[in-house]
C-alpha positions in Angstrom: 79.6 137.9 93.0 76.9 136.1 91.2 77.4 132.4 91.5 75.4 129.5 89.7 74.9 126.1 91.1 76.0 123.5 88.6 77.0 119.8 88.5 80.6 118.7 88.4 80.7 118.4 84.5 80.1 122.1 84.1 83.0 122.8 86.5 85.1 120.4 84.4 84.3 122.5 81.3 85.6 125.6 83.0 88.8 123.8 84.0 89.3 122.9 80.4 88.8 126.6 79.4 85.5 125.9 77.6 82.7 128.4 77.7 79.7 128.5 79.9 76.8 129.2 77.5 73.2 130.0 78.5 70.5 132.3 77.1 70.4 135.6 79.0 68.3 134.8 82.0 65.4 136.9 83.1 65.9 138.9 86.3 63.4 139.2 89.0 63.6 142.0 91.6 63.1 141.1 95.2 62.2 144.5 96.5 62.6 144.6 100.2 61.1 147.2 102.7 60.9 147.5 106.4 62.9 145.6 108.8 62.4 142.2 110.5 60.6 142.0 113.9 62.6 140.9 116.9 63.0 137.0 116.9 62.5 136.9 113.1 65.6 135.4 111.4 66.8 134.8 107.8 65.1 131.3 107.5 61.8 133.0 108.2 62.3 135.5 105.4 63.6 132.8 103.0 60.7 130.4 103.7 58.2 133.2 103.3 59.6 133.9 99.7 60.0 130.2 98.9 56.4 129.5 99.9 55.1 132.3 97.5 57.2 131.6 94.4 58.0 127.8 94.1 54.7 126.4 93.0 54.1 129.3 90.7 57.6 128.7 89.1 57.9 132.5 89.2 61.8 132.6 89.6 62.6 129.2 88.0 65.9 129.5 86.1 65.9 133.3 86.6 68.2 135.6 88.6 66.8 136.9 91.8 68.1 140.5 92.4 67.7 141.6 96.0 67.1 145.4 96.2 65.2 148.1 98.1 65.7 150.0 101.3 64.9 146.9 103.5 68.2 145.4 102.4 70.0 147.8 104.5 68.3 146.7 107.6 69.8 143.3 107.3 73.4 142.4 108.4 75.7 140.4 106.1 75.1 137.3 108.1 71.3 137.7 107.7 71.7 138.2 104.0 73.8 135.1 103.7 71.2 133.2 105.7 68.5 134.2 103.2 70.6 133.8 100.1 71.7 130.3 100.8 68.0 129.2 100.7 67.4 130.8 97.2 68.3 127.5 95.5 65.0 126.1 97.0 63.1 128.6 94.8 64.7 126.8 91.7 66.2 130.2 90.6 69.3 130.3 88.5 71.2 132.6 90.9 71.0 135.5 93.2 72.7 138.8 93.8 72.3 141.6 96.4 72.9 145.3 96.4 75.9 146.1 98.8 76.3 148.8 101.4 78.4 149.7 104.5 77.4 146.5 106.2 78.9 144.5 103.4 82.0 146.7 103.5 82.3 146.0 107.2 82.1 142.3 106.6 84.9 142.5 104.1 86.9 144.5 106.5 86.4 141.9 109.4 87.9 139.2 107.0 90.8 141.4 106.0 89.5 142.0 102.4 88.2 145.6 102.6 90.1 146.5 99.5 88.0 144.1 97.5 84.7 145.7 98.4 82.6 147.4 95.8 79.3 149.1 96.1 76.6 147.6 94.0 73.2 149.3 93.3 70.5 149.2 90.6 70.6 152.0 88.1 68.4 155.1 88.6 66.0 153.4 86.1 66.1 149.7 86.2 63.9 147.2 84.2 63.1 143.9 85.7 61.2 140.9 84.1 59.1 140.6 87.3 59.1 141.7 90.9 58.4 140.2 94.3 57.7 142.7 97.0 58.8 141.7 100.5 57.8 143.8 103.6 60.2 142.5 106.2 58.2 143.9 109.1 55.2 141.7 108.2 57.1 138.4 108.2 56.4 136.2 111.1 58.4 133.1 112.4 57.8 130.4 109.7 57.8 126.6 109.5 58.2 124.6 106.3 56.3 121.2 107.0 57.4 118.0 105.6 58.3 117.3 102.8 59.4 120.4 100.8 60.7 123.8 101.7 57.7 125.4 99.9 55.2 123.7 102.2 55.2 126.8 104.5 53.0 128.2 107.2 53.6 130.6 110.0 54.2 128.9 113.4 51.2 130.8 114.6 49.0 129.2 111.9 50.3 125.7 112.8 49.6 126.2 116.5 46.2 127.6 115.7 45.1 124.9 113.2 47.3 122.0 114.5 45.3 119.0 113.6 44.0 120.2 110.2 47.6 121.0 109.1 49.1 117.7 110.4 46.4 115.7 108.6 47.1 117.6 105.4 50.8 116.6 105.7 49.8 113.0 106.4 47.7 113.2 103.2 50.5 114.6 101.1 52.8 111.8 102.5 50.7 109.3 100.8 52.1 110.6 97.5 55.6 111.4 98.7 56.1 108.1 100.4 54.1 105.9 98.0 52.3 104.4 101.0 55.5 102.3 101.8 55.1 103.1 105.6 52.4 103.9 108.0 53.0 107.7 108.4 51.5 109.7 111.2 52.0 113.2 112.6 48.9 113.8 114.4 50.3 111.6 117.3 52.7 114.4 117.9 49.9 116.4 119.5 50.3 116.5 123.3 47.8 118.6 125.4 46.8 120.5 122.2 50.4 121.4 121.3 52.9 120.1 118.8 55.7 118.2 120.5 59.0 118.0 118.7 61.5 115.2 119.1 64.6 116.8 117.7 66.1 120.2 116.9 69.1 120.9 114.7 70.8 124.2 113.9 73.5 123.3 111.2 75.3 124.0 108.1 75.5 126.8 105.5 71.9 127.8 106.4 71.7 127.7 110.2 75.3 127.6 111.3 76.0 131.2 110.9 77.5 133.2 113.7 74.4 135.4 114.3 72.0 132.6 114.2 73.9 130.5 116.9 74.4 133.7 119.0 70.6 134.5 119.0 69.9 130.8 119.9 72.4 131.1 122.7 70.7 134.3 124.0 67.3 132.5 124.0 68.6 129.4 125.8 70.7 131.4 128.3 69.7 130.1 131.7 67.2 127.7 130.3 67.0 123.9 130.3 65.9 121.8 127.2 64.7 119.1 129.6 65.4 115.4 130.1 62.6 114.1 127.9 62.8 112.8 124.3 63.7 116.2 122.8 67.3 116.8 121.8 69.1 119.8 120.3 72.4 119.7 118.4 74.2 122.9 117.1 76.8 122.7 114.3 78.7 126.0 113.5 79.2 126.8 109.8 83.0 127.0 110.1 85.9 126.5 112.6 86.5 130.3 112.9 82.7 130.7 113.8 83.1 127.8 116.3 86.2 129.4 117.8 84.4 132.8 118.3 81.4 131.2 119.9 83.7 129.6 122.4 85.5 132.9 123.0 82.3 135.0 123.6 80.5 132.4 125.7 77.7 131.6 123.4 78.7 127.9 123.1 78.7 127.7 126.9 75.1 129.0 127.2 74.0 126.4 124.6 75.7 123.5 126.4 74.6 124.6 129.8 70.9 124.3 128.5 71.5 120.5 127.8 72.0 121.1 124.0 75.1 119.6 122.3 77.8 121.6 120.3 79.2 119.7 117.5 82.0 120.4 115.0 81.6 122.3 111.7 79.9 119.7 109.4 76.9 119.7 107.1 76.2 116.0 107.7 72.7 116.5 109.2 71.6 118.3 106.0 72.3 115.2 103.9 71.6 112.4 106.4 75.1 111.7 107.8 74.6 112.8 111.4 71.7 113.2 113.9 69.4 110.9 112.0 66.1 111.1 113.9 64.6 108.1 115.4 61.8 106.2 113.5 58.6 108.2 113.5 60.4 111.2 115.0 59.6 114.9 114.1 62.7 117.1 113.7 62.8 120.8 113.3 66.0 122.1 111.5 67.6 125.3 110.4 69.1 123.6 107.3 68.4 123.9 103.6 66.1 121.0 102.8 63.4 118.7 104.3 62.8 116.3 101.4 61.5 112.8 102.2 64.6 110.6 103.4 66.9 113.6 103.3 67.9 113.3 107.0 68.7 109.5 106.6 65.2 107.7 106.8 65.1 104.4 104.8 61.6 103.5 103.6 62.8 100.2 102.4 63.7 99.3 106.0 60.4 100.6 107.2 62.1 103.7 108.8 60.6 107.1 108.3 60.9 110.5 110.1 59.9 113.9 109.3 61.9 117.2 109.0 60.3 120.7 109.2 62.5 123.7 108.5 62.6 126.6 110.9 64.9 129.5 111.9 67.5 129.0 114.6 65.7 131.5 116.9 62.3 129.6 116.9 64.2 126.2 117.2 65.8 127.6 120.4 62.5 128.9 121.6 61.0 125.5 121.1 64.1 123.9 123.0 63.6 126.4 125.8 59.9 125.3 125.9 61.2 121.6 126.3 60.2 120.6 122.8 56.7 122.2 122.4 56.6 124.2 119.1 57.2 127.9 120.0 57.8 131.0 117.9 60.8 133.1 118.9 58.6 136.2 118.8 56.7 134.7 121.8 59.6 134.5 124.2 61.0 137.3 126.4 64.7 137.7 125.5 67.3 140.4 125.1 69.6 139.8 122.2 73.2 140.7 122.9 74.0 141.3 119.3 77.5 140.0 119.7 80.2 141.3 117.3 82.0 138.7 115.1 85.8 138.7 115.2 87.5 136.6 112.5 90.7 134.9 113.6 92.7 133.9 110.5 95.2 131.9 112.6 92.8 128.9 112.5 93.5 128.6 108.8 97.0 130.0 108.8 98.2 127.2 111.1 96.6 124.4 109.2 95.8 125.2 105.5 98.7 124.6 103.0 99.2 127.5 100.5 101.4 126.6 97.5 101.2 130.3 96.3 100.1 129.1 92.9 103.2 126.8 92.4 102.6 123.2 91.6 105.0 120.4 92.7 105.0 117.8 90.0 106.9 115.4 92.2 103.9 115.1 94.6 102.2 111.8 94.2 98.5 111.7 94.1 97.2 109.0 96.5 94.3 106.8 95.3 92.5 104.7 97.7 91.0 101.4 96.9 87.4 102.7 96.5 88.4 105.2 93.7 87.5 103.7 90.3 87.6 104.9 86.7 84.5 105.6 84.7 83.3 102.7 82.4 83.6 103.2 78.7 80.5 104.9 77.2 79.6 104.6 73.5 78.3 107.3 71.2 74.7 107.8 70.4 73.3 105.3 67.9 71.3 106.2 64.9 68.1 104.8 66.6 67.3 104.0 70.2 65.2 101.4 71.9 64.4 102.4 75.4 62.8 100.4 78.2 60.9 102.4 80.8 62.3 101.0 84.1 60.8 103.4 86.5 57.7 105.7 86.5 57.4 108.4 89.2 54.3 110.4 89.5 55.2 112.7 92.5 54.7 116.3 91.6 58.5 116.8 92.2 61.4 114.3 92.4 64.5 115.5 94.3 68.1 114.6 93.5 68.1 112.8 96.9 65.4 110.5 95.6 67.4 109.9 92.4 70.6 109.2 94.3 70.5 109.3 98.2 73.2 111.2 100.0 74.1 110.1 103.5 75.1 106.4 103.2 76.5 106.8 99.7 79.2 109.3 100.7 82.0 106.7 100.8 81.2 105.7 97.1 81.5 109.1 95.5 84.6 108.2 93.7 83.3 104.8 92.7 80.8 105.2 89.9 79.6 101.6 89.8 79.4 101.3 93.5 77.5 104.5 93.9 75.1 103.5 91.1 73.9 100.6 93.2 72.0 103.1 95.4 70.3 104.9 92.4 66.5 105.4 93.2 66.9 103.1 96.1 64.6 105.2 98.4 62.1 105.7 95.6 62.1 102.6 93.4 64.2 99.7 94.9 63.6 97.7 91.7 65.2 100.3 89.5 68.8 99.1 89.6 68.0 95.4 88.9 65.7 96.4 85.9 68.2 98.9 84.5 71.0 96.2 84.6 68.9 93.7 82.8 68.4 96.2 79.9 72.2 97.0 80.0 73.0 93.3 79.5 71.3 93.5 76.2 73.2 96.6 75.1 76.5 95.1 76.2 75.8 92.0 74.1 75.0 94.3 71.1 78.2 96.2 71.6 80.0 92.9 71.4 78.5 92.1 68.0 75.7 89.8 69.1 72.2 90.0 67.8 69.5 91.3 70.1 67.2 88.7 68.7 69.3 86.0 70.2 69.1 87.6 73.7 65.5 86.5 74.4 62.2 85.8 72.7 61.1 89.3 74.0 63.7 91.1 72.2 63.2 89.0 69.1 59.5 89.9 69.0 60.3 93.6 69.6 62.8 93.7 66.8 60.5 92.0 64.4 57.8 94.5 65.3 60.2 97.5 64.7 61.5 95.9 61.4 57.9 95.8 60.2 58.0 99.6 59.7 61.8 100.2 59.8 63.3 97.4 57.9 66.9 98.9 57.9 67.2 98.7 61.7 69.7 96.3 63.0 72.2 95.7 65.9 74.6 98.1 64.4 72.4 101.2 64.3 70.0 100.7 67.3 71.2 101.2 70.8 69.4 99.7 73.8 69.1 101.6 77.1 66.8 102.3 80.0 64.8 105.4 80.8 62.8 106.7 83.6 59.7 108.9 83.7 59.2 111.5 86.4 56.9 114.5 86.4 59.5 117.1 87.5 62.8 115.6 88.3 65.9 117.2 89.6 64.9 119.5 92.5 67.4 120.4 95.1 71.3 120.0 94.9 73.4 120.1 91.8 75.0 116.6 92.5 75.8 115.2 89.2 75.5 111.6 90.5 71.7 111.9 90.0 72.4 111.6 86.3 75.7 109.7 86.1 74.4 106.8 88.2 71.6 106.4 85.6 74.2 106.6 82.8 76.6 104.0 84.2 73.6 101.6 84.6 72.8 101.9 80.9 70.5 104.9 81.0 70.1 106.8 77.7 67.3 109.3 78.5 64.9 110.8 81.0 61.4 111.6 80.1 59.6 114.4 82.1 56.9 117.0 81.9 59.5 119.4 82.9 62.9 119.5 84.6 63.0 121.2 88.1 66.3 122.9 87.4 68.6 123.8 84.8 71.5 122.1 86.6 69.9 118.7 86.6 69.1 119.0 82.9 72.7 120.0 82.3 74.0 117.0 84.1 71.8 114.7 82.0 73.3 116.3 78.8 76.8 116.1 80.1 76.4 112.4 80.8 75.0 111.8 77.3 71.4 111.4 78.3 68.5 112.8 76.3 66.4 115.2 78.3 63.1 114.3 76.7 59.9 116.2 77.5 56.3 114.9 77.3 54.0 117.7 78.6 50.7 115.8 78.8 49.6 114.1 82.0 48.2 111.1 80.3 51.2 109.0 79.2 51.2 106.8 76.1 53.5 104.3 77.8 53.9 102.7 81.2 56.6 101.1 83.3 58.2 98.1 81.5 57.1 99.3 78.0 59.6 99.7 75.2 60.0 103.0 73.3 61.5 103.1 69.9 63.0 106.4 68.8 64.1 106.3 65.2 66.7 108.6 63.6 67.4 110.2 66.9 71.1 111.0 66.0 69.9 112.8 62.9 67.3 114.6 64.8 69.9 115.8 67.3 72.2 117.0 64.5 69.4 118.8 62.7 68.3 120.6 65.9 64.8 119.2 65.8 62.6 119.9 68.8 59.8 117.4 68.0 61.0 113.8 68.1 58.8 111.0 66.8 58.7 108.0 69.0 56.8 104.7 69.2 55.6 102.5 72.0 56.4 98.9 70.8 53.2 96.9 71.5 52.2 93.4 70.6 53.0 93.4 66.8 52.4 97.2 66.4 54.1 100.5 66.9 51.9 103.3 68.6 53.3 106.7 67.6 53.6 109.7 69.9 55.9 112.7 70.0 58.6 113.7 72.5 60.2 117.1 72.7 63.9 117.8 73.1 64.0 121.4 74.1 66.7 123.9 73.3 70.5 122.9 73.4 73.7 124.7 72.5 75.8 123.3 69.6 78.3 121.9 72.1 75.6 120.2 74.1 74.3 118.5 71.0 77.8 117.4 70.2 78.1 116.0 73.8 74.9 114.0 73.4 76.2 112.6 70.0 79.5 111.5 71.4 77.9 109.8 74.4 79.0 112.0 77.2 81.4 114.9 78.1 84.3 112.5 78.8 84.1 111.3 75.2 83.6 114.9 73.9 86.9 115.8 75.5 88.7 112.7 74.9 92.1 113.3 73.1 
């Protein structure tokens, strides 16, 4: 299977039998040799790759194809543990060659008839190659605040103060100086003391990861100081097998806590660290605020990513950072047995036959989407937020965690947009939206305020045909590289329901975020130069934008509306399919599919 991470609207298209159209992606071979050293796990391999390719953009929007003899040294569980992290490289997708170990995995799950062997052809051409010698990979750590901020644990322990000061320096950018951020105070007796360990979710909660952690913790104590350890299995069948084989008991006897299958810690809905705490996690992401911190409330904590084995080694060392290769342990290499009864006794199977008499239950917090208008001939955009971080994640565009209960309430959810990055954003966007609502009701923008009257007079000096019927008013944000991380469409839809009509960026971190913008009728503008012709609270006039979209123009003339003058500059729109252009013109995917 080759799967692609996409936002909800792309899935809606498939449910409506619409095609998924992209240019043929480039394919990068990930050629593996050797085998991992004892104590090295899948997160170590994944972080080593991410650290090398992310900043270079080497695999961005490309397919990673894992090949080479080293693949056969990895179990199915190990490969899954590496693969689930490939999203953090910004690749489009990933695929692996298969062998007897994958056939065995299918057999364990009662699906051996579905197994097929996959290998590259005798002569295979790639658009690029990454060589990975598994035997040379050491236990890794991704320091705050990105999975690509990687070091070996050995490097961190040898250069502790220098590396922690470097993280503190980077935090000045990531946290905008909103809190007094310190990591060097975690140094105790020349060692890094960790406050919390988490092994969880799709990345860390795998059977082999937790069994290996149990072996390291067997007969040990995590101590009674600040350090805590929580372990979340990836599924209920995994949890049940850990109970049957005694691994869960070894973990709990050490003082750690076993919790139910839940990916909450990964998005800030469980085990939120205390203020100023340092947490090591075998999970997918360590972005600022991802684990639940709230800068606007003065609360900040740090997350570093590590493999379950080294987290367990640190726990066995009572919270002092320790690589799993530095502990004496015999791994039992337990065998996984899948028990289907846990699903058979609970999961309803309709056998593909719908029951039309079953009523869908709607809770009081499930709301319809507001009406969205088609793209107007011209646009007047107000820059309501300006973000200069090297990368802006989807968690910073719309936080996860506390927003979970609003995911079916578009307007309720939108109240949290950019709340951890720019708390003024929602209020500013709403003020601009009021002008657009007045325009849609047939009122003249000139009557809204003296500010808009002056703006329209300036525009009319060069574009006399512009009026309330052909110029839409909306908000926009500027970010250097927005959309890193998850495929959550809310990062775009929340901007839209608040009156957003565009993003402006030097580049977009992922295809999926750009796709989400388009599906919500938002123009994915690009301005590649670092020095901007506009600033926050400026107005940008984009004439004849609907015509430019129809005519497939890539260079879009725009103007900063100054005091009595229009200052020209050029935006780029980038490549779009005919359907994507039609979606933009109609205002959003909902309008595009409206009967």
